[in-house]
C-alpha positions in Angstrom: 137.3 107.8 119.1 133.7 107.7 117.1 133.2 108.6 113.4 130.5 110.7 112.5 129.0 107.8 110.4 128.8 105.4 114.0 127.7 108.1 116.1 124.5 108.5 113.2 124.1 104.6 113.5 124.0 104.8 117.0 121.4 107.6 117.2 119.3 105.5 114.6 120.2 101.6 116.9 120.4 103.0 120.0 121.0 100.7 122.7 118.3 101.4 125.8 118.9 102.2 129.2 123.1 103.1 127.6 125.1 105.9 128.4 127.9 107.2 126.2 130.4 109.3 126.6 133.2 109.4 123.4 134.9 112.0 121.2 134.0 111.5 117.2 136.1 112.3 114.5 135.9 113.6 110.8 139.0 114.6 109.4 140.7 117.2 111.4 136.8 117.5 113.4 137.3 116.6 117.0 133.9 117.0 119.0 133.5 115.6 122.3 129.6 114.4 122.6 127.3 112.4 125.3 124.6 110.2 124.1 122.3 109.1 126.8 119.2 106.6 125.6 116.4 106.2 128.0 115.1 102.9 128.6 112.1 103.7 127.3 111.1 104.6 123.1 110.5 108.3 122.6 112.4 111.5 121.1 115.4 112.1 120.1 116.9 115.3 121.1 120.3 117.1 120.0 121.8 119.6 122.2 124.9 122.1 120.9 126.6 124.2 123.1 130.2 126.3 122.5 128.9 127.5 119.1 130.7 130.2 119.9 133.0 129.2 121.8 133.7 131.6 124.6 129.6 131.5 125.7 130.6 130.2 129.0 127.2 129.2 131.0 126.1 127.7 128.1 128.5 125.4 127.7 129.0 124.8 131.7 125.4 124.1 131.6 125.5 121.6 129.0 128.9 119.5 130.8 126.7 119.3 133.7 123.6 117.8 132.3 125.1 115.4 130.3 126.6 114.2 133.7 123.4 114.4 134.7 120.7 113.2 132.6 119.7 109.4 134.0 118.6 106.7 131.2 116.1 104.8 133.9 114.6 108.4 134.2 114.8 109.1 130.5 112.1 108.3 127.0 113.7 108.5 123.9 117.5 109.9 123.7 119.3 112.7 124.4 123.0 113.8 122.4 124.5 116.4 123.7 128.0 118.2 122.0 128.9 120.9 125.1 131.7 122.1 122.5 130.8 122.3 119.1 133.6 124.8 118.1 136.5 123.2 120.1 139.0 125.9 118.6 137.3 128.8 119.4 136.6 127.7 123.2 140.6 126.8 123.6 141.8 130.0 121.9 139.4 132.0 123.9 138.4 134.0 120.5 134.5 135.7 120.4 132.4 134.2 117.7 134.6 132.5 115.3 136.3 129.2 114.6 139.9 129.6 115.1 141.6 127.5 111.3 139.0 129.6 109.3 137.9 132.9 111.0 134.1 132.7 109.9 131.0 132.4 112.7 130.0 128.7 113.3 126.3 130.0 113.1 126.4 131.9 109.8 127.5 129.7 107.8 124.4 126.3 108.3 123.9 124.0 106.5 127.5 123.8 105.7 129.7 122.1 103.3 131.5 118.7 103.4 134.4 120.1 101.1 134.2 123.9 102.8 136.1 125.2 104.9 136.6 124.1 109.1 133.7 125.9 109.7 131.3 124.7 107.2 132.2 121.0 107.7 131.8 121.8 111.2 128.2 122.7 110.3 127.5 119.9 108.0 128.9 117.4 110.4 125.9 119.0 112.9 123.3 119.3 110.1 123.7 115.8 109.8 122.6 115.5 113.3 120.1 117.7 113.2 118.6 115.7 110.4 118.7 112.0 112.5 116.6 114.6 115.4 113.2 115.2 116.6 113.8 118.7 118.0 117.2 120.4 118.0 118.3 123.4 121.3 121.5 125.2 120.2 122.4 126.7 123.7 123.8 130.4 123.1 124.6 133.6 125.7 126.5 136.4 125.7 130.0 136.9 124.5 133.0 137.7 125.7 131.8 141.6 124.8 128.5 141.0 125.5 125.4 141.5 128.2 122.2 139.9 127.8 119.0 139.0 129.1 117.7 135.7 129.4 115.3 134.8 126.3 114.6 132.4 123.8 114.8 132.4 120.0 112.1 130.3 118.2 112.5 129.8 114.0 109.5 131.9 112.0 111.2 130.0 108.9 110.0 126.7 107.8 106.5 125.0 107.4 104.2 126.4 110.2 103.8 123.1 112.2 107.8 123.1 112.8 107.4 127.3 114.0 104.3 125.9 116.1 106.1 122.8 117.8 109.1 125.1 118.5 107.1 128.0 119.8 104.9 125.8 122.1 108.5 124.3 123.5 109.9 127.8 124.4 107.1 128.8 126.5 107.7 125.9 128.3 111.0 127.6 129.1 111.2 130.1 132.1 112.3 133.3 130.5 110.0 136.3 130.0 110.6 137.1 126.3 110.8 134.7 123.5 111.7 136.0 119.6 110.1 134.9 116.1 113.2 135.4 113.8 112.4 135.8 110.6 116.5 134.8 109.7 117.6 131.8 107.6 120.9 131.8 109.1 122.0 130.2 112.1 122.1 126.5 113.2 118.3 126.3 114.8 116.8 128.4 112.1 118.7 125.9 109.6 117.2 122.9 111.3 113.4 124.3 111.2 114.0 124.9 106.7 115.0 121.1 107.0 111.7 120.3 108.8 112.9 119.8 112.5 111.5 121.5 115.2 113.8 124.1 117.5 115.3 126.3 119.5 118.4 128.8 120.6 118.1 129.9 124.1 120.2 132.8 126.1 121.7 133.1 128.6 124.7 134.6 130.4 127.8 136.5 128.9 130.8 138.4 129.6 133.1 135.9 129.6 131.7 134.6 133.1 129.7 132.2 134.4 127.8 131.4 138.0 126.3 128.8 139.5 123.0 130.2 139.9 122.9 131.4 135.7 124.5 127.8 135.2 121.1 126.1 137.3 119.0 128.8 135.6 119.9 127.4 132.8 119.8 123.6 133.2 116.4 124.4 134.6 115.5 125.8 131.1 116.7 122.6 129.4 115.0 120.1 131.6 111.8 122.5 131.4 112.3 121.8 127.4 113.0 117.8 127.5 109.7 117.5 129.9 107.6 119.2 127.7 108.7 117.2 124.6 108.0 114.4 126.6 111.8 112.7 127.3 112.1 113.2 130.9 109.9 114.3 134.2 111.0 117.4 134.9 110.0 121.2 136.1 106.2 121.7 135.1 104.8 124.2 133.0 107.0 127.3 132.2 106.4 131.4 131.4 103.6 130.4 129.2 100.9 132.8 128.7 103.4 135.3 131.1 106.1 134.9 127.9 106.2 138.0 125.9 106.5 137.1 122.0 108.5 139.9 119.9 110.1 140.9 117.3 113.3 142.9 118.0 115.0 146.0 116.7 118.7 145.4 116.2 120.8 148.4 116.1 124.6 148.2 114.7 127.3 150.8 114.5 127.5 153.0 111.4 131.3 153.4 111.6 134.0 152.8 114.2 135.0 154.5 117.6 133.9 153.9 121.4 130.5 153.2 122.4 129.3 154.5 125.5 125.8 152.6 126.5 123.2 153.9 128.3 121.5 151.0 129.3 121.2 147.9 130.6 119.9 144.0 129.7 116.3 143.7 131.0 116.0 147.0 130.9 112.7 148.1 129.6 112.9 152.0 127.1 110.1 153.8 126.2 110.2 155.5 121.8 112.7 157.9 121.6 114.8 156.9 125.4 118.6 157.2 124.6 120.4 154.0 124.3 123.5 155.3 124.1 126.0 156.9 122.1 129.2 156.6 119.9 132.4 158.9 120.0 135.4 159.6 118.5 139.1 158.6 119.5 139.0 162.1 121.0 136.3 161.6 123.2 133.9 163.7 120.2 130.5 162.7 120.0 130.0 161.1 116.6 126.1 159.6 117.2 123.7 159.2 119.4 121.2 156.0 119.0 117.8 156.5 120.1 114.3 154.0 120.1 112.8 153.3 117.4 109.9 151.5 119.5 109.1 150.7 123.1 110.8 147.6 124.4 113.0 145.7 126.4 116.6 145.1 125.9 117.4 141.6 125.5 121.3 142.0 124.5 124.1 144.0 123.9 127.4 145.2 123.6 129.8 146.4 126.4 133.3 146.9 124.4 134.3 150.1 124.7 135.8 149.7 120.9 133.2 148.7 118.3 133.5 149.0 114.7 131.2 149.3 111.7 128.8 146.6 111.6 129.3 146.0 115.1 125.9 144.7 116.8 124.9 147.7 119.5 122.0 146.4 121.0 119.2 144.3 120.1 115.8 145.2 122.4 111.8 144.5 121.8 
């Protein structure tokens, strides 16, 4: 076991060429971690996955990256937390931390004296502040289908936004989203001066070899862009489209019948799906407010009021 304080000390006084795998602990918070320190100086990069414990593609990609990154091929250091929400992962709970039912991604920067999710967020924030760049690895949850894309923060200082945007361009995904939100681990980091990204790939409680390999390629492109490793060159670059999405939510509970798929291009006024009651009676039909690409969507039959149904842009 390694305390959070010891881990911070390892980040601030690294041992060149060392790869250290351990579990760090603070009170009832236990997190697996791998710290890979290159043989040459460079940036400190924090990677987290499993903030939502059922987003398996991102978790498996993080596990494999921690195994595969080699100190002798690196500048700087990479800290990988492959499962940030351990209890949610163990209990197979979509979105939330088991002990308090809170969405970890909604409580940043956290509270050292708060509930389990808030204290987890506080620990991760402590590590963000010792990093030069932060990547939060996500994907569709158990009930979500996803088209690969990347969020970057539109909050914080202009230079933080631009550094994040340029890193997003290095990914081999077709869409990047400029977020105006102030919640979320990556937005919280940006507000505190740390450039950051949230990568989305995979979903529906599954992972495949093809998806995990593509996810690892995404992260390797970011690390190469930041000068940490020699990795794949380029990325989508100018072919990547930047957008601000439309987020569609259910106004009432019912049964959800989507009419589109992730990655599908939709025109303005196109039918996105409909909501019916328990007797099959149509309650509401949802139409696109503008043209765009379907980025992610809920595919579960049951939805409650306020459930995110589709994001497109």
